[in-house]
N, C-alpha and C positions, 0 to 999 in steps of 0.2 A: 281533326283541328288540334286536339291536345297534343297529338304525335307531332304534327309540325311545330307546334310552339315549345315542345320540349327539345326538338332537334336544333331549333333556332336558338334557344337558351344555351344549349350545350356548345354550339359552333361559337356563340359570342364569348362564352366564359373562356372556351379553348383559345381562342384568338388573344382574349386580354392575358392569359396566363403566358401565351408564347411571347407576346409583345414585351409583358414584364420580365420574363426570363431573358429574352434577348437583350433588352436594355441593360440589364444587370451583368450578364456575363460577356457580352460584346464591348459595350461602352463604359461599364462601371457606374451607371446611374443607379440611385438610391443609396449610395454609400460614399458620400463626399467626405472630404477631410472637415473635422469638427474645430471649431475655435472656441477660445475662452476668452473673456475679458479680464484685464488686469489694471489696476489703477495706476501703476507706474509705467509699465510697458506698453499699455495701450491693449494690445490683444497679443495672442501667441496660439499656436497650434496646441490642441489638447494633446496630453502626453499619451503614449502608448496607442498608437494608431497604426492600421494597416489596411491598405486598399488598392485597388487597380482602376486607372481611369484611361480610357481608350487604349487599354492593353499595357499601359506604364505602370510599373509597380512603385508605390509609395509607402515608406515607412518612417515613422516618427517614433522616436524613443522617449524614455522617462523624463528627459529635459526639454520636451518639445523641439529637439533638433530632427533634421531630416537626416539622421544616421543611426547606425546600430546601437544597441546598448552600451553604455559606457561607464567605466569605473572611474569615479572622482580621483582615485589615488593614482598618481602616474607611475609607471614601472620603469626603472632606470634604463631599460633597453628599447624603450619606445620613444619615437618623435611624435609629439602631438601639436598640430595646428588647429586653432580654433578660428573658424571662418565665420564672421558676422554679415549680413546682408539682407538683402530683399528678395524679390521673386526671380531676380537674375541669379543670385547664389543658390536659392532654393530649388529652381528648375521648374515648379509648378506641375500641372497636370500632364503638360507635353512632354515632360522628360521622365525617362526611366531612372530608377534608383542609381544604377551603375553608370548612367551618363551624366550625372550631374557634376559640376565643376569640382566639388570635394571628392567625389568618388574616383573621378579620372586623375586628380591629383596624388590622391592615396594610391592608386595602382601603380603609377609612374615612379613616384618618389620610393616606394617601396623596393624597387629594384635598383635604385641609383644611390640611396642614402646608406650611411654606415650602421644605421639602426636595426635591430632585428624586426621591428614592427613599425609601420606609420599610421597614423590616426589622423584624419582631416575631419573635424567635428563641425558639423554645419547647422549653426543656429541662425535661422533666417525665417523670414514670413513675408508675405505679399505686402508691398507699399510701406514697409518698414523704412524708416530714415535714421539718420544718426542718433537721435534722442531715444528712438525705441531700443536701439542697439546698444547704447549706453546703459539704459535700464536693464536690459537684459544681464549685461555683464555684472552691474550692481546687485542684482538678484541672486545670480546663479555662480558667480566667480569666474575665475579663468581657466578652471579644470586643470591647473598646473601647466598650461599649454606653453611650450618653449616660444611659440610665434602665435600672435593674435593678429589675423588678416581681416581688414575692413574692406570689404567689396561695396562699392557704390556706383550708382549712374549719374548723369548730369541733373536729372531731376530731383536727386536727393538733396542737393545744395538749397532746395526751395521747400524741403518738407515741412510740414507742419507738425504742431505738438502731437504726442501720443494721445490717443483716445479709442475708448472701448465703444464708441456709439455704433459702428458697423456690425458689431457681433450680433447675431440674431435677427438683424434688420436689413441688411444687405445680403442679397442672394449669394454672394461670393464669400461671405463670412457666416456660414451657418453654424448655429449652437447646438443643433440636433439633427439627426439623420431623418429624412422624409419617411413617411410610412410606406411609401412605393416608389419605384423607379420612374413609373409614369407620372407621378405627381411632381417629381424633381423636374422632368422634362417640361411639363407644363408651366411649372412655376418659372423655369430658366428661360425658356424661348417664346411662350405665348402670352404671358403676363406681364405688364409693364412694371419695372422696378419702382416701388413706392419711394419718393424723396424722404430724406432723414432732415427735417428743419433745422435740428440743433447742429448738424454736421456743417451746415452753410457757414456759421459763425467760426468754427475751427479752421475750415478752408479758407477764411479771409483774415486769417492772423495777421495782425498788424506788426510793424516793427522791421528790424533788419534780419530777415528769416536766414540769410546765408551767413551772416555773423553769428547767429544763435547756433546754427548747425556746425559752424567751423569751432566754435567753443565745444561743443559736444564731442567732435572729433578729438579735440585737444585733451579732453578729458579721459577719452578712451586711450589715448596715447599715454597719458599720465598713469592710467589704471595698469595699462601694460608694464610700464617701467616699474611701478610699485610691486608688481607680482612677479618680476624679473623675466619677463617675456619681450622678446623683440615685436616691434609693431611695424607692419606694413600696410600701407593704404593704396588701395587701387580703384580707379575710376574709369567705367566704360562709357562710351558716347551712345546718344541716340542714333538710328541709322540716318536721320536727316542731316545730323552734323558731319557726316563723312563726304569728303568731296566739297564741290562748289555748290551753294555759296558758303557752307560751313555753318558753324554755331551762330545763334542769333546774337544781337548786340548784348543783350542782358547776360547771355550765357558766356560770352567771351569775358565779360566783366567777372563773372562769378568764378569762371575758371581761372582767372589770374590771380584772384583773391586766394583761392584753394592753392594755387602753385606757390604763391609768395608765403602763405601760411605755412605749408610743409617745408618750405626751405628754411623760414625763421625757426621752426620748432624742430628742425633736423629730423624729419619724418622721411623715411623711405616711400616714395611716391611713385606709382607706375601710372602714367596717363596713357590709356590706350588709343585715343584719337590719332596720334601720330603712326601708331603700329596699324591701325586698320585704313589709315590714308594711304599706306603704302601697298596695300592689297588690291588686286585687279578688280575683283569683283566682291566687294564686302557684303552685298545683299545677300550672297548664297551662304553667309553665316549667321543670318537673322531668322528668328521665327516670325517675329513682327518688327513694329518699329522700335522696340526696346530690347526684346528678349533674345537670346541666342538659341540657335539649334545645337544639335550635336558637334557639327563642324566648328562652331563658335565657341562652344564649351572647351573644346579642345584647345583652341588657339589660346583662350583666356588661361587655361590651367597650365599651358606650356610656357607662356609669358611670365606667370607668377613663380613657376618652378625654375626658371632661370634665375630670377632674383633671390630666391630662397637658397639655391645652390651655390 
């Protein structure tokens, strides 16, 4: 009986270890990206992280960018572009480091520009809006970038105020690594996400949200001018906005406000909706309703590159 019990225990422990190692090595569970709260920015990726999720490499530098380490002092032979954005710019767990929009731009521009080196710094985080991105700029500066590129999507026009409430309380914004990969899988897929009551008040922010976010975009543009940087604004649509019936009524109004604002402020503005409406199968470019896959990232980087060149 004791022998059978020992065999059973060994088998169970061995199976547990095999599952744990498999979840870590094959899927990257147990080592998610960690977030830190910030009073002004709301939250940002903790600096100096490196991990793999579903085989995709993710590197975060000392300035919470999804980029390689960077020197703040710009070399004369270097073209530096500072990309600000949300999960579309960041790429998330579904995008390998070399396939992000910033990496694709860097590789392509490196062979076409007159500079010896091209850097596209990727300062982004999931669900950031213009106010988060403005606060990041105010905290860390322009990094002497010749170009500041703000990449938003339609939803960002309605983004709420920065808040650190999700950090450590929402499973998508962990503030520490789980003890085991198995624990992360259980927490992520079997247990229901606990609501954050205080977050409801933030999400119900009153007032003219579109106007507030346009003001933040204007302040980013002014920041770029003050730091002798060219400013480019680009906006990608949700998948459901492409084709018929097109954007919803409130989105049409917000889009018109953004277009008029960009024109009045003399902002270089790239609207990706006409570009994607001209493509035969735009769904093939999307990972989901909002985010792009590798082909989509290629298209976005190519269109922005044309504007830069």
